One Martini backbone bead per residue (centre of mass of N, CA, C, O) as a GRO file, in nm:
protein
  356
    1MET     BB    1   1.048   1.978  -1.195
    2ASN     BB    2   0.754   2.035  -1.098
    3GLY     BB    3   0.626   1.804  -1.278
    4HIS     BB    4   0.745   1.581  -1.064
    5LEU     BB    5   0.553   1.652  -0.863
    6ILE     BB    6   0.334   1.566  -0.617
    7PRO     BB    7   0.015   1.609  -0.564
    8ILE     BB    8  -0.173   1.784  -0.307
    9TYR     BB    9  -0.480   1.668  -0.160
   10ARG     BB   10  -0.754   1.847   0.013
   11VAL     BB   11  -0.988   1.690   0.224
   12SER     BB   12  -1.335   1.745   0.372
   13GLY     BB   13  -1.558   1.588   0.587
   14THR     BB   14  -1.752   1.377   0.522
   15HIS     BB   15  -1.761   1.089   0.347
   16ARG     BB   16  -1.925   1.199   0.126
   17GLU     BB   17  -1.774   1.472   0.080
   18VAL     BB   18  -1.505   1.341   0.023
   19GLY     BB   19  -1.599   1.172  -0.223
   20LEU     BB   20  -1.684   1.405  -0.406
   21GLN     BB   21  -1.404   1.531  -0.420
   22LEU     BB   22  -1.251   1.290  -0.530
   23GLY     BB   23  -1.415   1.254  -0.783
   24ASP     BB   24  -1.352   1.528  -0.902
   25LEU     BB   25  -1.038   1.505  -0.903
   26GLY     BB   26  -1.048   1.179  -1.033
   27ALA     BB   27  -1.236   1.135  -1.286
   28GLU     BB   28  -1.033   1.042  -1.515
   29GLN     BB   29  -0.893   0.812  -1.362
   30ILE     BB   30  -1.153   0.649  -1.282
   31ALA     BB   31  -1.261   0.599  -1.569
   32GLY     BB   32  -0.992   0.460  -1.674
   33GLU     BB   33  -0.995   0.220  -1.459
   34ILE     BB   34  -1.265   0.100  -1.550
   35ALA     BB   35  -1.205   0.061  -1.861
   36GLU     BB   36  -0.953  -0.125  -1.811
   37SER     BB   37  -1.075  -0.344  -1.634
   38PHE     BB   38  -1.316  -0.422  -1.850
   39ALA     BB   39  -1.101  -0.500  -2.081
   40GLU     BB   40  -0.979  -0.730  -1.851
   41LEU     BB   41  -1.119  -0.996  -1.824
   42PRO     BB   42  -1.158  -1.283  -1.706
   43ALA     BB   43  -1.164  -1.573  -1.819
   44GLY     BB   44  -1.512  -1.644  -1.900
   45ARG     BB   45  -1.609  -1.345  -1.818
   46THR     BB   46  -1.854  -1.129  -1.787
   47ARG     BB   47  -1.962  -0.833  -1.716
   48GLY     BB   48  -2.211  -0.922  -1.552
   49GLU     BB   49  -2.058  -1.123  -1.376
   50GLN     BB   50  -1.865  -0.908  -1.244
   51LEU     BB   51  -2.086  -0.741  -1.117
   52ALA     BB   52  -2.207  -0.970  -0.945
   53LEU     BB   53  -1.952  -1.014  -0.776
   54ALA     BB   54  -1.929  -0.724  -0.669
   55ALA     BB   55  -2.212  -0.727  -0.534
   56GLU     BB   56  -2.127  -0.943  -0.325
   57TYR     BB   57  -1.904  -0.772  -0.178
   58ARG     BB   58  -2.077  -0.524  -0.119
   59ALA     BB   59  -2.293  -0.671   0.059
   60PHE     BB   60  -2.075  -0.747   0.272
   61THR     BB   61  -1.958  -0.459   0.337
   62GLU     BB   62  -2.181  -0.257   0.417
   63PRO     BB   63  -2.245  -0.358   0.725
   64ARG     BB   64  -1.915  -0.322   0.807
   65LEU     BB   65  -1.864  -0.056   0.598
   66PRO     BB   66  -2.051   0.220   0.569
   67TRP     BB   67  -1.852   0.445   0.517
   68LEU     BB   68  -1.729   0.345   0.259
   69ILE     BB   69  -1.983   0.340   0.083
   70GLU     BB   70  -2.044   0.644   0.123
   71GLU     BB   71  -1.774   0.739  -0.013
   72PHE     BB   72  -1.793   0.575  -0.286
   73ASP     BB   73  -2.057   0.701  -0.383
   74GLY     BB   74  -1.938   0.981  -0.390
   75VAL     BB   75  -1.720   0.929  -0.596
   76ALA     BB   76  -1.900   0.841  -0.826
   77GLU     BB   77  -2.057   1.105  -0.837
   78GLY     BB   78  -1.819   1.302  -0.880
   79ALA     BB   79  -1.724   1.127  -1.154
   80GLY     BB   80  -1.969   1.002  -1.314
   81VAL     BB   81  -2.012   0.695  -1.210
   82ASP     BB   82  -2.079   0.379  -1.140
   83PRO     BB   83  -2.085   0.236  -0.829
   84LEU     BB   84  -2.025  -0.062  -0.912
   85GLU     BB   85  -1.788  -0.013  -1.099
   86PHE     BB   86  -1.619   0.120  -0.881
   87PHE     BB   87  -1.603  -0.093  -0.684
   88ALA     BB   88  -1.472  -0.306  -0.876
   89ALA     BB   89  -1.212  -0.128  -0.919
   90SER     BB   90  -1.125  -0.092  -0.609
   91MET     BB   91  -1.053  -0.403  -0.644
   92GLU     BB   92  -0.870  -0.714  -0.688
   93GLU     BB   93  -0.986  -1.021  -0.656
   94ILE     BB   94  -1.166  -1.016  -0.942
   95TRP     BB   95  -0.905  -0.974  -1.173
   96TYR     BB   96  -0.835  -1.287  -1.148
   97GLU     BB   97  -0.741  -1.593  -1.144
   98PRO     BB   98  -0.770  -1.823  -0.924
   99HIS     BB   99  -0.452  -1.906  -0.814
  100ALA     BB  100  -0.324  -1.734  -1.098
  101LYS     BB  101  -0.133  -1.503  -0.986
  102GLN     BB  102   0.067  -1.206  -1.046
  103THR     BB  103   0.233  -0.990  -0.893
  104GLN     BB  104   0.180  -0.630  -0.940
  105GLY     BB  105   0.250  -0.498  -0.662
  106ARG     BB  106   0.572  -0.388  -0.606
  107CYS     BB  107   0.742  -0.398  -0.277
  108SER     BB  108   0.955  -0.228  -0.035
  109ASP     BB  109   1.065  -0.280   0.305
  110LEU     BB  110   1.246  -0.063   0.538
  111VAL     BB  111   1.336  -0.093   0.884
  112ALA     BB  112   1.430   0.139   1.147
  113GLY     BB  113   1.484   0.140   1.462
  114ARG     BB  114   1.592   0.315   1.731
  115ALA     BB  115   1.866   0.143   1.755
  116ALA     BB  116   1.946   0.204   1.433
  117THR     BB  117   1.946   0.512   1.480
  118ALA     BB  118   2.089   0.828   1.527
  119ASP     BB  119   1.808   0.961   1.686
  120GLY     BB  120   1.589   0.731   1.794
  121HIS     BB  121   1.417   0.678   1.537
  122LEU     BB  122   1.158   0.583   1.341
  123ILE     BB  123   1.216   0.411   1.018
  124VAL     BB  124   1.031   0.411   0.699
  125GLY     BB  125   1.076   0.236   0.397
  126HIS     BB  126   0.957   0.282   0.046
  127THR     BB  127   0.877   0.096  -0.243
  128ASN     BB  128   0.673   0.149  -0.553
  129ASP     BB  129   0.550  -0.095  -0.783
  130LEU     BB  130   0.452  -0.032  -1.124
  131ARG     BB  131   0.331   0.065  -1.390
  132PRO     BB  132   0.452   0.329  -1.581
  133ALA     BB  133   0.148   0.455  -1.617
  134ALA     BB  134   0.125   0.531  -1.300
  135GLU     BB  135   0.319   0.757  -1.223
  136PRO     BB  136   0.145   1.032  -1.307
  137LEU     BB  137  -0.101   0.934  -1.098
  138ILE     BB  138   0.042   1.019  -0.844
  139THR     BB  139  -0.084   1.094  -0.520
  140ALA     BB  140  -0.176   1.321  -0.250
  141ILE     BB  141  -0.378   1.267   0.055
  142GLU     BB  142  -0.576   1.478   0.264
  143LYS     BB  143  -0.780   1.361   0.534
  144THR     BB  144  -1.076   1.523   0.688
  145VAL     BB  145  -1.263   1.375   0.952
  146PRO     BB  146  -1.472   1.401   1.196
  147GLY     BB  147  -1.346   1.204   1.464
  148GLU     BB  148  -1.079   1.162   1.306
  149PRO     BB  149  -0.793   1.103   1.187
  150VAL     BB  150  -0.556   1.237   1.007
  151THR     BB  151  -0.483   1.163   0.669
  152PHE     BB  152  -0.201   1.030   0.472
  153GLN     BB  153  -0.166   0.950   0.108
  154LEU     BB  154  -0.035   0.723  -0.139
  155GLY     BB  155  -0.151   0.723  -0.494
  156GLY     BB  156  -0.445   0.728  -0.603
  157VAL     BB  157  -0.771   0.835  -0.716
  158PRO     BB  158  -0.854   0.696  -0.406
  159TRP     BB  159  -0.592   0.525  -0.378
  160LEU     BB  160  -0.415   0.310  -0.146
  161SER     BB  161  -0.074   0.234  -0.063
  162VAL     BB  162   0.006   0.459   0.165
  163GLY     BB  163   0.012   0.558   0.525
  164TRP     BB  164  -0.098   0.819   0.765
  165ASN     BB  165  -0.145   0.956   1.105
  166SER     BB  166  -0.223   1.168   1.377
  167ALA     BB  167  -0.178   0.911   1.584
  168GLY     BB  168   0.111   0.775   1.481
  169LEU     BB  169   0.073   0.616   1.215
  170SER     BB  170   0.191   0.335   1.001
  171LEU     BB  171   0.124   0.234   0.648
  172THR     BB  172   0.248  -0.044   0.475
  173GLY     BB  173   0.375  -0.266   0.213
  174ASN     BB  174   0.277  -0.588   0.052
  175GLU     BB  175   0.200  -0.791  -0.205
  176LEU     BB  176   0.031  -1.077  -0.230
  177SER     BB  177  -0.044  -1.457  -0.304
  178PRO     BB  178  -0.300  -1.593  -0.201
  179ASN     BB  179  -0.477  -1.928  -0.197
  180ASP     BB  180  -0.756  -1.814   0.008
  181GLU     BB  181  -0.969  -1.679  -0.120
  182ARG     BB  182  -1.266  -1.461  -0.069
  183VAL     BB  183  -1.545  -1.354   0.041
  184GLY     BB  184  -1.512  -1.005   0.143
  185ILE     BB  185  -1.281  -0.797   0.257
  186SER     BB  186  -1.098  -0.603   0.086
  187ARG     BB  187  -0.775  -0.508   0.096
  188SER     BB  188  -0.834  -0.232  -0.033
  189HIS     BB  189  -1.025  -0.159   0.214
  190GLN     BB  190  -0.884  -0.236   0.478
  191VAL     BB  191  -0.671  -0.008   0.479
  192LEU     BB  192  -0.862   0.221   0.525
  193GLU     BB  193  -0.948   0.124   0.813
  194MET     BB  194  -0.678   0.120   0.938
  195LEU     BB  195  -0.626   0.446   0.900
  196ARG     BB  196  -0.852   0.507   1.136
  197ALA     BB  197  -0.687   0.456   1.369
  198GLY     BB  198  -0.585   0.527   1.718
  199SER     BB  199  -0.409   0.254   1.726
  200LEU     BB  200  -0.206  -0.019   1.691
  201ASP     BB  201  -0.412  -0.223   1.784
  202GLU     BB  202  -0.641  -0.142   1.593
  203MET     BB  203  -0.476  -0.191   1.331
  204VAL     BB  204  -0.436  -0.494   1.377
  205ALA     BB  205  -0.732  -0.574   1.406
  206ALA     BB  206  -0.796  -0.490   1.107
  207ALA     BB  207  -0.583  -0.681   0.969
  208VAL     BB  208  -0.718  -0.966   1.131
  209ARG     BB  209  -0.988  -0.976   1.022
  210PRO     BB  210  -1.204  -1.261   0.966
  211ASP     BB  211  -1.362  -1.121   0.696
  212ARG     BB  212  -1.154  -1.140   0.483
  213ALA     BB  213  -1.046  -1.198   0.155
  214SER     BB  214  -0.754  -1.109   0.221
  215SER     BB  215  -0.400  -1.001   0.188
  216TYR     BB  216  -0.150  -0.827   0.297
  217ASN     BB  217   0.145  -0.696   0.378
  218ASN     BB  218   0.175  -0.545   0.697
  219VAL     BB  219   0.327  -0.235   0.789
  220LEU     BB  220   0.340  -0.154   1.129
  221ALA     BB  221   0.328   0.174   1.316
  222ASP     BB  222   0.461   0.395   1.575
  223SER     BB  223   0.579   0.679   1.766
  224ASP     BB  224   0.700   0.476   1.999
  225GLY     BB  225   0.841   0.219   1.807
  226HIS     BB  226   0.639   0.030   1.708
  227VAL     BB  227   0.630  -0.311   1.540
  228VAL     BB  228   0.414  -0.468   1.293
  229ASN     BB  229   0.397  -0.769   1.113
  230VAL     BB  230   0.149  -0.865   0.865
  231GLU     BB  231   0.131  -1.199   0.755
  232GLY     BB  232  -0.125  -1.266   0.522
  233SER     BB  233  -0.443  -1.401   0.458
  234ALA     BB  234  -0.765  -1.499   0.481
  235THR     BB  235  -0.713  -1.739   0.732
  236ASP     BB  236  -0.417  -1.614   0.817
  237GLN     BB  237  -0.145  -1.534   1.047
  238GLU     BB  238   0.172  -1.335   1.112
  239LEU     BB  239   0.348  -1.200   1.381
  240THR     BB  240   0.598  -0.946   1.371
  241GLY     BB  241   0.933  -0.792   1.411
  242LEU     BB  242   1.191  -0.678   1.518
  243ASP     BB  243   1.500  -0.748   1.531
  244GLU     BB  244   1.797  -0.742   1.720
  245SER     BB  245   1.874  -0.474   1.531
  246GLY     BB  246   1.610  -0.315   1.438
  247HIS     BB  247   1.499  -0.490   1.186
  248LEU     BB  248   1.302  -0.469   0.869
  249VAL     BB  249   1.184  -0.697   0.605
  250HIS     BB  250   0.981  -0.664   0.297
  251THR     BB  251   0.801  -0.807   0.031
  252ASN     BB  252   0.635  -1.052  -0.206
  253HIS     BB  253   0.655  -1.284   0.016
  254TYR     BB  254   0.657  -1.554   0.206
  255VAL     BB  255   0.839  -1.611   0.519
  256CYS     BB  256   0.690  -1.760   0.708
  257ASP     BB  257   0.633  -2.075   0.807
  258ARG     BB  258   0.319  -2.066   0.853
  259MET     BB  259   0.274  -1.916   0.536
  260VAL     BB  260   0.395  -2.063   0.284
  261ASP     BB  261   0.133  -2.236   0.191
  262PHE     BB  262  -0.003  -1.956   0.072
  263GLU     BB  263   0.140  -1.954  -0.190
  264GLY     BB  264   0.046  -1.856  -0.527
  265ASP     BB  265   0.365  -1.754  -0.645
  266PRO     BB  266   0.654  -1.916  -0.656
  267ALA     BB  267   0.799  -1.796  -0.885
  268TYR     BB  268   0.799  -1.494  -0.778
  269ALA     BB  269   0.927  -1.542  -0.487
  270LYS     BB  270   1.211  -1.568  -0.597
  271ARG     BB  271   1.231  -1.266  -0.690
  272SER     BB  272   1.161  -1.132  -0.422
  273ALA     BB  273   1.403  -1.251  -0.253
  274VAL     BB  274   1.618  -1.060  -0.368
  275ARG     BB  275   1.522  -0.811  -0.218
  276TYR     BB  276   1.504  -0.923   0.067
  277ARG     BB  277   1.807  -0.993   0.103
  278ARG     BB  278   1.920  -0.711   0.026
  279GLY     BB  279   1.792  -0.556   0.260
  280ARG     BB  280   1.927  -0.709   0.495
  281GLU     BB  281   2.212  -0.645   0.403
  282LEU     BB  282   2.201  -0.344   0.422
  283LEU     BB  283   2.125  -0.314   0.712
  284LYS     BB  284   2.354  -0.481   0.841
  285ALA     BB  285   2.588  -0.278   0.726
  286GLN     BB  286   2.495  -0.095   0.944
  287ALA     BB  287   2.558   0.080   1.196
  288PRO     BB  288   2.477   0.121   1.493
  289GLY     BB  289   2.317   0.407   1.512
  290SER     BB  290   2.318   0.549   1.179
  291ILE     BB  291   2.047   0.591   1.066
  292THR     BB  292   1.895   0.787   0.809
  293THR     BB  293   1.700   0.931   0.586
  294ASP     BB  294   1.926   0.964   0.381
  295GLY     BB  295   2.027   0.677   0.405
  296MET     BB  296   1.758   0.534   0.323
  297ARG     BB  297   1.765   0.638   0.028
  298LYS     BB  298   2.009   0.486  -0.052
  299LEU     BB  299   1.880   0.192   0.001
  300LEU     BB  300   1.644   0.247  -0.208
  301ALA     BB  301   1.865   0.293  -0.457
  302ASP     BB  302   1.916   0.003  -0.498
  303HIS     BB  303   2.064  -0.218  -0.791
  304ALA     BB  304   2.076  -0.494  -0.690
  305GLY     BB  305   1.956  -0.753  -0.906
  306ARG     BB  306   1.894  -0.686  -1.167
  307PRO     BB  307   1.565  -0.628  -1.196
  308ASP     BB  308   1.545  -0.723  -0.874
  309SER     BB  309   1.524  -0.436  -0.740
  310ILE     BB  310   1.446  -0.191  -0.510
  311CYS     BB  311   1.526  -0.010  -0.762
  312ARG     BB  312   1.313   0.004  -1.019
  313HIS     BB  313   1.326  -0.061  -1.361
  314ALA     BB  314   1.239  -0.055  -1.709
  315GLU     BB  315   1.278  -0.396  -1.735
  316GLY     BB  316   1.254  -0.677  -1.882
  317GLU     BB  317   0.954  -0.749  -1.818
  318PRO     BB  318   0.686  -0.566  -1.877
  319ALA     BB  319   0.517  -0.641  -1.606
  320ASP     BB  320   0.719  -0.541  -1.375
  321GLY     BB  321   0.791  -0.258  -1.381
  322LYS     BB  322   0.830   0.027  -1.151
  323THR     BB  323   0.932   0.286  -0.967
  324VAL     BB  324   0.678   0.537  -0.888
  325PHE     BB  325   0.745   0.548  -0.565
  326TRP     BB  326   0.855   0.703  -0.257
  327SER     BB  327   0.923   0.650   0.110
  328ILE     BB  328   1.001   0.837   0.425
  329ALA     BB  329   0.948   0.769   0.769
  330ASP     BB  330   0.921   0.965   1.065
  331VAL     BB  331   0.722   0.839   1.303
  332THR     BB  332   0.802   1.004   1.557
  333ASP     BB  333   0.738   1.297   1.395
  334GLY     BB  334   0.549   1.286   1.154
  335ARG     BB  335   0.743   1.253   0.889
  336ILE     BB  336   0.727   1.280   0.526
  337LEU     BB  337   0.912   1.149   0.262
  338PHE     BB  338   0.869   1.211  -0.105
  339GLY     BB  339   0.849   1.052  -0.444
  340ARG     BB  340   0.868   1.047  -0.774
  341GLY     BB  341   0.982   0.759  -0.869
  342ASN     BB  342   1.313   0.718  -0.829
  343PRO     BB  343   1.542   0.742  -0.564
  344CYS     BB  344   1.800   0.790  -0.773
  345GLU     BB  345   1.696   1.052  -0.831
  346ASP     BB  346   1.768   1.399  -0.886
  347THR     BB  347   1.544   1.473  -0.654
  348PRO     BB  348   1.345   1.629  -0.446
  349ALA     BB  349   1.200   1.610  -0.157
  350GLN     BB  350   0.902   1.566  -0.013
  351GLU     BB  351   0.693   1.717   0.248
  352TYR     BB  352   0.515   1.584   0.542
  353ALA     BB  353   0.346   1.715   0.836
  354PHE     BB  354   0.228   1.672   1.147
  355THR     BB  355   0.048   1.831   1.373
  356HIS     BB  356   0.071   1.869   1.737
   0.00000   0.00000   0.00000
């Protein structure tokens, strides 16, 4: 049972010191990610051309997010890898044919606002779907940098899939396939900047920064019960919130009328819509003021619509992946429950809580 638990790594210091620690902790995973990435170059592109493209993104990023480059160079040194190769592997936009990508990171978010929960707290549920080989690599990282909120994230080392901070902020979301990507701040780096925010307004501002290369769908919330869903592309975005019942659902396709023309993978959008509709049905079926964290885990464990279910198992197309971790955040309390693998598995939830 203990082997199933997600390890929690705690790092602290300046961004360079944090990077050095993360690089040392994740050296094997980081080297493996770089090797795997460069073994699957986009068609017609050489390794040298890939590195030149990464250098263009890095040159754009360095004056805008100098702390990130400082941390990433520390990671590379700690892991004993080339800093440009690590920077290239740390982003997503350059690893597929432009406008011809199928979404790889598939996730579902179910949010219950204060009017929808039993204790009046804000609850955010998330399932994270990746290739099965990623499941044993999932880790939790607590990061403490002087002068910034303490952050807690789930993903790889040092990659962030979802995260929260001591300012009472929650960041989850879903990968999209925008068709207007460009050189800019990678969405993989943008979320790290967002998690440093001290308020929800700051987090939203980071999500809609005009110099971004692309965008995830970002589900943002704070401990006061506010929720902002940022459905973005590189050049546009639509902000929405909880519906009249205090619910929000998002998966891996554009939902807002303003954004549907940015959909770069219409075929997969139809499959994502299966989870989206099911999530809305599940929340709508709950009595007002009844949802709990235990109840949210049951919703995340739903298998309707397999293989395109909220709780995804390794079946169907090999590239579809599976749910490799899940999380449920009581954002009001700053308490996160999480676990490796599928939420339907009979395994205990791990817990992390921010100290107030």
